[in-house]
C-alpha positions in Angstrom: 46.7 125.8 -7.5 45.2 128.0 -10.2 45.5 127.5 -13.7 47.1 131.0 -14.6 50.0 130.2 -12.1 51.5 127.2 -13.4 51.4 129.3 -16.9 53.4 131.7 -14.9 55.4 129.7 -13.4 56.0 127.8 -16.7 57.1 131.1 -18.7 59.4 132.4 -15.6 61.1 128.5 -16.1 61.5 129.0 -19.9 63.1 132.6 -18.8 65.3 131.1 -16.6 66.3 128.7 -19.4 67.1 131.5 -21.6 69.6 133.4 -19.1 71.6 130.6 -18.0 74.2 129.0 -20.1 74.2 125.8 -21.5 72.2 122.8 -19.7 68.7 122.6 -21.4 67.2 121.6 -17.6 64.5 124.2 -16.9 63.4 123.8 -20.2 61.4 120.7 -19.2 60.5 122.1 -16.2 58.9 124.9 -17.8 57.1 123.3 -20.1 55.9 120.8 -17.5 54.2 123.5 -15.6 52.8 124.7 -18.5 51.0 121.1 -19.6 50.1 121.3 -16.0 48.7 123.9 -16.1 46.0 122.0 -18.7 45.9 119.6 -16.2 44.8 122.2 -13.6 41.7 123.8 -16.0 40.6 120.1 -15.7 39.7 120.5 -12.6 42.5 118.7 -11.3 43.1 118.7 -7.0 46.4 120.3 -5.8 48.1 117.1 -5.4 47.3 115.5 -8.6 48.9 118.7 -10.1 51.8 118.7 -8.1 52.2 114.7 -9.0 51.7 115.7 -12.5 53.7 118.8 -12.5 57.0 115.9 -11.8 56.1 113.2 -13.7 55.9 115.0 -16.9 58.9 117.2 -16.5 61.2 114.1 -15.1 59.6 112.5 -18.2 60.1 115.2 -20.7 63.7 115.5 -19.2 64.2 111.4 -19.2 63.4 111.5 -22.8 64.4 114.5 -24.6 67.7 116.1 -23.3 69.6 114.0 -24.8 68.3 114.0 -28.3 68.4 117.5 -28.2 71.6 118.1 -27.1 72.7 115.7 -30.2 70.6 117.8 -32.2 71.8 121.1 -31.2 75.1 119.5 -31.0 75.7 120.1 -28.0 78.7 117.6 -26.4 80.2 117.2 -22.9 84.2 116.9 -23.3 85.4 113.8 -21.7 87.3 114.3 -19.0 91.0 113.4 -20.7 89.7 115.9 -23.7 90.4 119.0 -21.0 93.1 117.8 -18.6 96.4 119.8 -19.3 94.0 122.8 -21.0 95.1 126.1 -20.3 92.2 128.1 -19.7 92.0 132.2 -19.1 89.5 133.3 -16.4 87.6 136.8 -17.6 
């Protein structure tokens, strides 16, 4: 795949992250796609590019997601904290 397609794919994933609530999931795949564009520019084959995209994205997700959520102050409440709470659907 051409490097510019990886950049477009990465930008698209970053935009998906902006419009979806919470989670910090697509961010790491967007960054992985943009970093894979560099691998593509180096002349790697298509199979290696997809492998690099997968490895880079999963490593970023596994290593940085929790730390970034803690830094931003996001936390998933325990089930015991929300049992019995009332909600209003809008």
